[in-house]
C-alpha positions in Angstrom: 0.0 0.0 0.0 1.3 3.4 -0.9 1.8 6.3 1.5 -0.8 8.3 -0.3 -3.4 5.6 0.1 -2.6 5.4 3.8 -3.0 9.1 4.2 -6.4 9.1 2.4 -7.6 6.2 4.6 -6.5 8.1 7.7 -8.2 11.3 6.6 -11.5 9.5 5.9 -11.5 7.8 9.3 -11.0 11.1 11.2 -14.3 12.7 12.3 -14.6 16.2 13.7 -15.3 16.5 17.4 -19.0 16.8 18.3 -18.4 18.4 21.7 -19.5 21.8 20.4 -22.8 20.4 19.2 -23.3 18.6 22.5 -22.8 21.8 24.4 -25.0 23.9 22.1 -27.7 21.3 21.9 -27.7 20.8 25.7 -27.9 24.6 26.3 -30.9 24.8 24.0 -32.6 21.8 25.7 -32.0 23.2 29.2 -33.3 26.6 28.0 -36.5 25.0 26.7 -37.1 23.1 29.9 -36.5 26.2 32.1 -38.6 28.4 29.9 -41.5 25.9 29.9 -41.4 25.6 33.7 -41.5 29.4 34.1 -44.2 29.7 31.5 -46.4 27.0 33.1 -46.0 28.5 36.6 -46.7 32.1 35.5 -49.6 32.7 33.2 -48.4 36.3 32.4 -44.9 35.3 31.4 -43.2 37.3 29.9 -44.7 40.4 31.5 -43.4 43.1 29.2 -42.8 43.3 25.5 -39.1 43.9 26.1 -38.9 40.7 28.1 -40.7 38.8 25.4 -38.2 40.1 22.8 -35.4 39.0 25.1 -36.8 35.5 25.4 -37.3 35.3 21.6 -33.7 36.6 21.0 -32.1 34.1 23.4 -34.1 31.3 22.0 -33.2 32.2 18.4 -29.6 32.5 19.3 -29.5 29.1 20.9 -31.3 27.5 18.0 -28.8 29.2 15.6 -25.8 27.9 17.7 -27.3 24.4 17.8 -27.9 24.4 14.0 -24.5 25.8 13.2 -22.6 23.3 15.4 -24.7 20.5 13.8 -23.5 21.5 10.3 -19.9 22.2 11.3 -19.4 18.9 13.1 -21.1 16.7 10.6 
């Protein structure tokens, strides 16, 4: 077997680390659980329009992070 063939086989076998996805996905899951617990216990959650925008923004950011780390580690 040639050196080139060995290098190609070694490169194909290497997979990127999925730690970033595990962290991003876990953060999104924890956020969803915490948000649902707060929302179920307080009917008027979020109280102000600014708080609602903050919740939407954090949620969108966490979804974007989880999606990007999915693509980058695949």
